[in-house]
Backbone atoms as SQL, in Angstrom:
CREATE TABLE atoms (id INTEGER PRIMARY KEY, chain TEXT, resi INTEGER, resn TEXT, atom TEXT, x REAL, y REAL, z REAL);
INSERT INTO atoms VALUES
  (1, 'A', 1, 'MET', 'N', 112.554, 109.048, 128.296),
  (2, 'A', 1, 'MET', 'CA', 112.329, 110.019, 127.244),
  (3, 'A', 1, 'MET', 'C', 111.838, 111.310, 127.908),
  (4, 'A', 2, 'ASN', 'N', 112.596, 112.376, 127.720),
  (5, 'A', 2, 'ASN', 'CA', 112.222, 113.633, 128.349),
  (6, 'A', 2, 'ASN', 'C', 111.458, 114.535, 127.371),
  (7, 'A', 3, 'GLN', 'N', 110.992, 115.647, 127.906),
  (8, 'A', 3, 'GLN', 'CA', 110.157, 116.562, 127.137),
  (9, 'A', 3, 'GLN', 'C', 110.915, 117.192, 125.967),
  (10, 'A', 4, 'GLU', 'N', 112.184, 117.513, 126.157),
  (11, 'A', 4, 'GLU', 'CA', 112.962, 118.121, 125.087),
  (12, 'A', 4, 'GLU', 'C', 113.119, 117.179, 123.891),
  (13, 'A', 5, 'LEU', 'N', 113.311, 115.900, 124.186),
  (14, 'A', 5, 'LEU', 'CA', 113.457, 114.915, 123.117),
  (15, 'A', 5, 'LEU', 'C', 112.165, 114.774, 122.324),
  (16, 'A', 6, 'VAL', 'N', 111.039, 114.757, 123.014),
  (17, 'A', 6, 'VAL', 'CA', 109.750, 114.649, 122.335),
  (18, 'A', 6, 'VAL', 'C', 109.514, 115.870, 121.440),
  (19, 'A', 7, 'ILE', 'N', 109.849, 117.056, 121.947),
  (20, 'A', 7, 'ILE', 'CA', 109.686, 118.275, 121.148),
  (21, 'A', 7, 'ILE', 'C', 110.617, 118.256, 119.938),
  (22, 'A', 8, 'GLU', 'N', 111.843, 117.785, 120.121),
  (23, 'A', 8, 'GLU', 'CA', 112.784, 117.694, 119.000),
  (24, 'A', 8, 'GLU', 'C', 112.297, 116.711, 117.941),
  (25, 'A', 9, 'ILE', 'N', 111.794, 115.575, 118.362),
  (26, 'A', 9, 'ILE', 'CA', 111.265, 114.584, 117.410),
  (27, 'A', 9, 'ILE', 'C', 110.069, 115.164, 116.659),
  (28, 'A', 10, 'ALA', 'N', 109.167, 115.834, 117.368),
  (29, 'A', 10, 'ALA', 'CA', 107.996, 116.435, 116.718),
  (30, 'A', 10, 'ALA', 'C', 108.415, 117.520, 115.732),
  (31, 'A', 11, 'THR', 'N', 109.410, 118.331, 116.119),
  (32, 'A', 11, 'THR', 'CA', 109.897, 119.387, 115.232),
  (33, 'A', 11, 'THR', 'C', 110.516, 118.804, 113.969),
  (34, 'A', 12, 'ARG', 'N', 111.350, 117.792, 114.137),
  (35, 'A', 12, 'ARG', 'CA', 111.967, 117.162, 112.954),
  (36, 'A', 12, 'ARG', 'C', 110.924, 116.481, 112.077),
  (37, 'A', 13, 'THR', 'N', 109.914, 115.887, 112.686),
  (38, 'A', 13, 'THR', 'CA', 108.856, 115.234, 111.918),
  (39, 'A', 13, 'THR', 'C', 108.117, 116.245, 111.055),
  (40, 'A', 14, 'ILE', 'N', 107.754, 117.372, 111.647),
  (41, 'A', 14, 'ILE', 'CA', 107.072, 118.418, 110.878),
  (42, 'A', 14, 'ILE', 'C', 107.989, 118.971, 109.792),
  (43, 'A', 15, 'TYR', 'N', 109.260, 119.172, 110.114),
  (44, 'A', 15, 'TYR', 'CA', 110.223, 119.686, 109.137),
  (45, 'A', 15, 'TYR', 'C', 110.344, 118.748, 107.935),
  (46, 'A', 16, 'TYR', 'N', 110.570, 117.465, 108.197),
  (47, 'A', 16, 'TYR', 'CA', 110.748, 116.524, 107.091),
  (48, 'A', 16, 'TYR', 'C', 109.458, 116.317, 106.303),
  (49, 'A', 17, 'THR', 'N', 108.316, 116.372, 106.969),
  (50, 'A', 17, 'THR', 'CA', 107.044, 116.253, 106.256),
  (51, 'A', 17, 'THR', 'C', 106.869, 117.414, 105.283),
  (52, 'A', 18, 'GLY', 'N', 107.142, 118.619, 105.755),
  (53, 'A', 18, 'GLY', 'CA', 107.045, 119.783, 104.873),
  (54, 'A', 18, 'GLY', 'C', 108.062, 119.752, 103.761),
  (55, 'A', 19, 'LEU', 'N', 109.273, 119.324, 104.081),
  (56, 'A', 19, 'LEU', 'CA', 110.344, 119.272, 103.086),
  (57, 'A', 19, 'LEU', 'C', 110.041, 118.262, 101.985),
  (58, 'A', 20, 'ILE', 'N', 109.541, 117.112, 102.365),
  (59, 'A', 20, 'ILE', 'CA', 109.241, 116.068, 101.381),
  (60, 'A', 20, 'ILE', 'C', 108.025, 116.440, 100.540),
  (61, 'A', 21, 'ALA', 'N', 107.031, 117.080, 101.144),
  (62, 'A', 21, 'ALA', 'CA', 105.812, 117.427, 100.420),
  (63, 'A', 21, 'ALA', 'C', 105.943, 118.705, 99.598),
  (64, 'A', 22, 'ALA', 'N', 106.946, 119.522, 99.880),
  (65, 'A', 22, 'ALA', 'CA', 107.068, 120.841, 99.250),
  (66, 'A', 22, 'ALA', 'C', 107.118, 120.813, 97.723),
  (67, 'A', 23, 'PRO', 'N', 107.918, 119.952, 97.083),
  (68, 'A', 23, 'PRO', 'CA', 107.952, 119.995, 95.607),
  (69, 'A', 23, 'PRO', 'C', 106.592, 119.745, 94.964),
  (70, 'A', 24, 'ILE', 'N', 105.836, 118.820, 95.508),
  (71, 'A', 24, 'ILE', 'CA', 104.525, 118.500, 94.951),
  (72, 'A', 24, 'ILE', 'C', 103.539, 119.635, 95.208),
  (73, 'A', 25, 'LEU', 'N', 103.531, 120.143, 96.437),
  (74, 'A', 25, 'LEU', 'CA', 102.588, 121.212, 96.778),
  (75, 'A', 25, 'LEU', 'C', 102.880, 122.496, 96.015),
  (76, 'A', 26, 'ILE', 'N', 104.148, 122.849, 95.893),
  (77, 'A', 26, 'ILE', 'CA', 104.509, 124.077, 95.171),
  (78, 'A', 26, 'ILE', 'C', 104.177, 123.950, 93.689),
  (79, 'A', 27, 'THR', 'N', 104.419, 122.774, 93.123),
  (80, 'A', 27, 'THR', 'CA', 104.073, 122.560, 91.715),
  (81, 'A', 27, 'THR', 'C', 102.577, 122.694, 91.497),
  (82, 'A', 28, 'GLY', 'N', 101.792, 122.065, 92.355),
  (83, 'A', 28, 'GLY', 'CA', 100.338, 122.180, 92.236),
  (84, 'A', 28, 'GLY', 'C', 99.856, 123.613, 92.382),
  (85, 'A', 29, 'LEU', 'N', 100.490, 124.345, 93.296),
  (86, 'A', 29, 'LEU', 'CA', 100.127, 125.745, 93.493),
  (87, 'A', 29, 'LEU', 'C', 100.448, 126.590, 92.267),
  (88, 'A', 30, 'ILE', 'N', 101.643, 126.423, 91.722),
  (89, 'A', 30, 'ILE', 'CA', 102.051, 127.226, 90.567),
  (90, 'A', 30, 'ILE', 'C', 101.196, 126.910, 89.337),
  (91, 'A', 31, 'ILE', 'N', 100.974, 125.635, 89.072),
  (92, 'A', 31, 'ILE', 'CA', 100.161, 125.255, 87.914),
  (93, 'A', 31, 'ILE', 'C', 98.721, 125.712, 88.102),
  (94, 'A', 32, 'GLY', 'N', 98.183, 125.553, 89.300),
  (95, 'A', 32, 'GLY', 'CA', 96.821, 126.013, 89.571),
  (96, 'A', 32, 'GLY', 'C', 96.677, 127.507, 89.387),
  (97, 'A', 33, 'LEU', 'N', 97.667, 128.252, 89.844),
  (98, 'A', 33, 'LEU', 'CA', 97.637, 129.707, 89.665),
  (99, 'A', 33, 'LEU', 'C', 97.729, 130.092, 88.190),
  (100, 'A', 34, 'ALA', 'N', 98.617, 129.421, 87.461),
  (101, 'A', 34, 'ALA', 'CA', 98.758, 129.716, 86.024),
  (102, 'A', 34, 'ALA', 'C', 97.467, 129.409, 85.263),
  (103, 'A', 35, 'VAL', 'N', 96.839, 128.295, 85.568),
  (104, 'A', 35, 'VAL', 'CA', 95.590, 127.932, 84.887),
  (105, 'A', 35, 'VAL', 'C', 94.478, 128.902, 85.282),
  (106, 'A', 36, 'SER', 'N', 94.447, 129.322, 86.531),
  (107, 'A', 36, 'SER', 'CA', 93.435, 130.290, 86.961),
  (108, 'A', 36, 'SER', 'C', 93.603, 131.622, 86.251),
  (109, 'A', 37, 'ILE', 'N', 94.844, 132.067, 86.111),
  (110, 'A', 37, 'ILE', 'CA', 95.094, 133.320, 85.375),
  (111, 'A', 37, 'ILE', 'C', 94.681, 133.158, 83.919),
  (112, 'A', 38, 'PHE', 'N', 95.012, 132.013, 83.326),
  (113, 'A', 38, 'PHE', 'CA', 94.618, 131.751, 81.939),
  (114, 'A', 38, 'PHE', 'C', 93.096, 131.765, 81.800),
  (115, 'A', 39, 'GLN', 'N', 92.391, 131.149, 82.748),
  (116, 'A', 39, 'GLN', 'CA', 90.932, 131.123, 82.692),
  (117, 'A', 39, 'GLN', 'C', 90.341, 132.518, 82.866),
  (118, 'A', 40, 'THR', 'N', 90.959, 133.320, 83.712),
  (119, 'A', 40, 'THR', 'CA', 90.461, 134.676, 83.916),
  (120, 'A', 40, 'THR', 'C', 90.666, 135.535, 82.677),
  (121, 'A', 41, 'VAL', 'N', 91.833, 135.415, 82.061),
  (122, 'A', 41, 'VAL', 'CA', 92.142, 136.223, 80.880),
  (123, 'A', 41, 'VAL', 'C', 91.251, 135.831, 79.707),
  (124, 'A', 42, 'THR', 'N', 90.999, 134.552, 79.542),
  (125, 'A', 42, 'THR', 'CA', 90.217, 134.086, 78.396),
  (126, 'A', 42, 'THR', 'C', 88.730, 133.931, 78.703),
  (127, 'A', 43, 'SER', 'N', 88.338, 134.194, 79.919),
  (128, 'A', 43, 'SER', 'CA', 86.934, 134.074, 80.359),
  (129, 'A', 43, 'SER', 'C', 86.382, 132.664, 80.189),
  (130, 'A', 44, 'ILE', 'N', 87.232, 131.680, 80.301),
  (131, 'A', 44, 'ILE', 'CA', 86.791, 130.285, 80.270),
  (132, 'A', 44, 'ILE', 'C', 86.407, 129.886, 81.690),
  (133, 'A', 45, 'ARG', 'N', 85.239, 129.337, 81.867),
  (134, 'A', 45, 'ARG', 'CA', 84.769, 128.954, 83.196),
  (135, 'A', 45, 'ARG', 'C', 84.601, 127.437, 83.319),
  (136, 'A', 46, 'GLU', 'N', 85.524, 126.710, 82.790),
  (137, 'A', 46, 'GLU', 'CA', 85.485, 125.241, 82.851),
  (138, 'A', 46, 'GLU', 'C', 86.232, 124.781, 84.094),
  (139, 'A', 47, 'MET', 'N', 85.549, 124.145, 85.018),
  (140, 'A', 47, 'MET', 'CA', 86.152, 123.728, 86.283),
  (141, 'A', 47, 'MET', 'C', 87.111, 122.549, 86.117),
  (142, 'A', 48, 'THR', 'N', 86.866, 121.716, 85.133),
  (143, 'A', 48, 'THR', 'CA', 87.718, 120.536, 84.954),
  (144, 'A', 48, 'THR', 'C', 89.027, 120.852, 84.236),
  (145, 'A', 49, 'LEU', 'N', 89.181, 122.067, 83.733),
  (146, 'A', 49, 'LEU', 'CA', 90.393, 122.439, 83.004),
  (147, 'A', 49, 'LEU', 'C', 91.627, 122.420, 83.893),
  (148, 'A', 50, 'THR', 'N', 91.466, 122.636, 85.173),
  (149, 'A', 50, 'THR', 'CA', 92.621, 122.696, 86.076),
  (150, 'A', 50, 'THR', 'C', 93.192, 121.316, 86.391),
  (151, 'A', 51, 'PHE', 'N', 92.400, 120.278, 86.298),
  (152, 'A', 51, 'PHE', 'CA', 92.837, 118.967, 86.763),
  (153, 'A', 51, 'PHE', 'C', 93.932, 118.341, 85.901),
  (154, 'A', 52, 'ILE', 'N', 93.781, 118.347, 84.598),
  (155, 'A', 52, 'ILE', 'CA', 94.746, 117.673, 83.724),
  (156, 'A', 52, 'ILE', 'C', 96.137, 118.301, 83.823),
  (157, 'A', 53, 'PRO', 'N', 96.283, 119.629, 83.713),
  (158, 'A', 53, 'PRO', 'CA', 97.629, 120.194, 83.853),
  (159, 'A', 53, 'PRO', 'C', 98.233, 119.963, 85.240),
  (160, 'A', 54, 'LYS', 'N', 97.406, 120.071, 86.270),
  (161, 'A', 54, 'LYS', 'CA', 97.915, 119.854, 87.633),
  (162, 'A', 54, 'LYS', 'C', 98.382, 118.431, 87.831),
  (163, 'A', 55, 'ILE', 'N', 97.569, 117.480, 87.439),
  (164, 'A', 55, 'ILE', 'CA', 97.918, 116.068, 87.614),
  (165, 'A', 55, 'ILE', 'C', 99.171, 115.730, 86.809),
  (166, 'A', 56, 'THR', 'N', 99.239, 116.213, 85.584),
  (167, 'A', 56, 'THR', 'CA', 100.411, 115.947, 84.745),
  (168, 'A', 56, 'THR', 'C', 101.680, 116.533, 85.359),
  (169, 'A', 57, 'ALA', 'N', 101.612, 117.780, 85.796),
  (170, 'A', 57, 'ALA', 'CA', 102.791, 118.427, 86.383),
  (171, 'A', 57, 'ALA', 'C', 103.205, 117.768, 87.692),
  (172, 'A', 58, 'VAL', 'N', 102.239, 117.437, 88.518),
  (173, 'A', 58, 'VAL', 'CA', 102.559, 116.798, 89.796),
  (174, 'A', 58, 'VAL', 'C', 103.180, 115.416, 89.568),
  (175, 'A', 59, 'MET', 'N', 102.667, 114.666, 88.638),
  (176, 'A', 59, 'MET', 'CA', 103.249, 113.350, 88.346),
  (177, 'A', 59, 'MET', 'C', 104.667, 113.478, 87.796),
  (178, 'A', 60, 'LEU', 'N', 104.890, 114.463, 86.943),
  (179, 'A', 60, 'LEU', 'CA', 106.223, 114.680, 86.396),
  (180, 'A', 60, 'LEU', 'C', 107.214, 115.069, 87.502),
  (181, 'A', 61, 'VAL', 'N', 106.802, 115.980, 88.371),
  (182, 'A', 61, 'VAL', 'CA', 107.666, 116.382, 89.484),
  (183, 'A', 61, 'VAL', 'C', 107.889, 115.207, 90.428),
  (184, 'A', 62, 'LEU', 'N', 106.875, 114.427, 90.645),
  (185, 'A', 62, 'LEU', 'CA', 107.019, 113.254, 91.513),
  (186, 'A', 62, 'LEU', 'C', 108.016, 112.264, 90.932),
  (187, 'A', 63, 'LEU', 'N', 107.947, 112.031, 89.636),
  (188, 'A', 63, 'LEU', 'CA', 108.899, 111.124, 89.003),
  (189, 'A', 63, 'LEU', 'C', 110.332, 111.648, 89.088),
  (190, 'A', 64, 'LEU', 'N', 110.488, 112.963, 88.954),
  (191, 'A', 64, 'LEU', 'CA', 111.827, 113.543, 89.011),
  (192, 'A', 64, 'LEU', 'C', 112.364, 113.654, 90.438),
  (193, 'A', 65, 'ALA', 'N', 111.478, 113.884, 91.398),
  (194, 'A', 65, 'ALA', 'CA', 111.920, 114.153, 92.768),
  (195, 'A', 65, 'ALA', 'C', 111.874, 112.940, 93.681),
  (196, 'A', 66, 'ILE', 'N', 111.383, 111.814, 93.221),
  (197, 'A', 66, 'ILE', 'CA', 111.227, 110.656, 94.117),
  (198, 'A', 66, 'ILE', 'C', 112.561, 110.174, 94.698),
  (199, 'A', 67, 'PRO', 'N', 113.671, 110.168, 93.969),
  (200, 'A', 67, 'PRO', 'CA', 114.921, 109.752, 94.613),
  (201, 'A', 67, 'PRO', 'C', 115.333, 110.695, 95.749),
  (202, 'A', 68, 'TRP', 'N', 115.171, 111.992, 95.536),
  (203, 'A', 68, 'TRP', 'CA', 115.488, 112.965, 96.576),
  (204, 'A', 68, 'TRP', 'C', 114.558, 112.803, 97.771),
  (205, 'A', 69, 'MET', 'N', 113.272, 112.565, 97.503),
  (206, 'A', 69, 'MET', 'CA', 112.295, 112.385, 98.585),
  (207, 'A', 69, 'MET', 'C', 112.611, 111.148, 99.415),
  (208, 'A', 70, 'VAL', 'N', 112.957, 110.075, 98.752),
  (209, 'A', 70, 'VAL', 'CA', 113.306, 108.845, 99.471),
  (210, 'A', 70, 'VAL', 'C', 114.566, 109.056, 100.296),
  (211, 'A', 71, 'ASN', 'N', 115.538, 109.782, 99.753),
  (212, 'A', 71, 'ASN', 'CA', 116.760, 110.082, 100.480),
  (213, 'A', 71, 'ASN', 'C', 116.461, 110.874, 101.752),
  (214, 'A', 72, 'LYS', 'N', 115.602, 111.890, 101.656),
  (215, 'A', 72, 'LYS', 'CA', 115.227, 112.685, 102.829),
  (216, 'A', 72, 'LYS', 'C', 114.468, 111.839, 103.840),
  (217, 'A', 73, 'PHE', 'N', 113.604, 110.954, 103.355),
  (218, 'A', 73, 'PHE', 'CA', 112.863, 110.077, 104.261),
  (219, 'A', 73, 'PHE', 'C', 113.812, 109.125, 104.988),
  (220, 'A', 74, 'LEU', 'N', 114.810, 108.619, 104.273),
  (221, 'A', 74, 'LEU', 'CA', 115.787, 107.737, 104.910),
  (222, 'A', 74, 'LEU', 'C', 116.629, 108.488, 105.942),
  (223, 'A', 75, 'GLU', 'N', 116.939, 109.758, 105.690),
  (224, 'A', 75, 'GLU', 'CA', 117.623, 110.570, 106.701),
  (225, 'A', 75, 'GLU', 'C', 116.802, 110.631, 107.979),
  (226, 'A', 76, 'TYR', 'N', 115.504, 110.843, 107.830),
  (227, 'A', 76, 'TYR', 'CA', 114.621, 110.913, 108.992),
  (228, 'A', 76, 'TYR', 'C', 114.551, 109.570, 109.719),
  (229, 'A', 77, 'VAL', 'N', 114.452, 108.493, 108.976),
  (230, 'A', 77, 'VAL', 'CA', 114.394, 107.161, 109.585),
  (231, 'A', 77, 'VAL', 'C', 115.689, 106.866, 110.345),
  (232, 'A', 78, 'HIS', 'N', 116.830, 107.220, 109.772),
  (233, 'A', 78, 'HIS', 'CA', 118.108, 107.016, 110.464),
  (234, 'A', 78, 'HIS', 'C', 118.179, 107.847, 111.736),
  (235, 'A', 79, 'TYR', 'N', 117.642, 109.062, 111.691),
  (236, 'A', 79, 'TYR', 'CA', 117.596, 109.913, 112.878),
  (237, 'A', 79, 'TYR', 'C', 116.762, 109.247, 113.983),
  (238, 'A', 80, 'ILE', 'N', 115.596, 108.742, 113.623),
  (239, 'A', 80, 'ILE', 'CA', 114.724, 108.088, 114.609),
  (240, 'A', 80, 'ILE', 'C', 115.385, 106.818, 115.145),
  (241, 'A', 81, 'LEU', 'N', 116.029, 106.058, 114.274),
  (242, 'A', 81, 'LEU', 'CA', 116.690, 104.831, 114.727),
  (243, 'A', 81, 'LEU', 'C', 117.853, 105.140, 115.671),
  (244, 'A', 82, 'ARG', 'N', 118.590, 106.219, 115.416),
  (245, 'A', 82, 'ARG', 'CA', 119.644, 106.629, 116.339),
  (246, 'A', 82, 'ARG', 'C', 119.086, 106.986, 117.712),
  (247, 'A', 83, 'ILE', 'N', 117.956, 107.660, 117.721),
  (248, 'A', 83, 'ILE', 'CA', 117.328, 108.007, 118.992),
  (249, 'A', 83, 'ILE', 'C', 116.865, 106.748, 119.718),
  (250, 'A', 84, 'LEU', 'N', 116.254, 105.832, 119.006),
  (251, 'A', 84, 'LEU', 'CA', 115.804, 104.574, 119.621),
  (252, 'A', 84, 'LEU', 'C', 116.991, 103.767, 120.159),
  (253, 'A', 85, 'GLU', 'N', 118.089, 103.813, 119.435),
  (254, 'A', 85, 'GLU', 'CA', 119.303, 103.096, 119.876),
  (255, 'A', 85, 'GLU', 'C', 119.824, 103.678, 121.190),
  (256, 'A', 86, 'THR', 'N', 119.815, 105.001, 121.315),
  (257, 'A', 86, 'THR', 'CA', 120.300, 105.611, 122.557),
  (258, 'A', 86, 'THR', 'C', 119.320, 105.388, 123.707),
  (259, 'A', 87, 'LEU', 'N', 118.046, 105.240, 123.419),
  (260, 'A', 87, 'LEU', 'CA', 117.060, 105.001, 124.483),
  (261, 'A', 87, 'LEU', 'C', 117.177, 103.595, 125.041),
  (262, 'A', 88, 'ASN', 'N', 117.595, 102.639, 124.222),
  (263, 'A', 88, 'ASN', 'CA', 117.702, 101.250, 124.665),
  (264, 'A', 88, 'ASN', 'C', 118.934, 100.995, 125.507),
  (265, 'A', 89, 'LYS', 'N', 119.889, 101.907, 125.503),
  (266, 'A', 89, 'LYS', 'CA', 121.118, 101.701, 126.272),
  (267, 'A', 89, 'LYS', 'C', 120.945, 102.074, 127.703);
């Protein structure tokens, strides 16, 4: 195993981690921002108000995106297995 292969594996790992986590993180960010703007406009200072909309939206996105996420994860696993197969030869 050479240095270029290790760097490529690390790069793909970071790429797929970000790609798989992106729908959940972006949803949480957008909902959190919307609730913060709502709290600022209405002068509501309730800290627990952000949790219910965020959790609901993240769960909904997770339910909708889980097949795509699993597909991307399987792409990564197949990539790693191909590399392991070539190393054993």
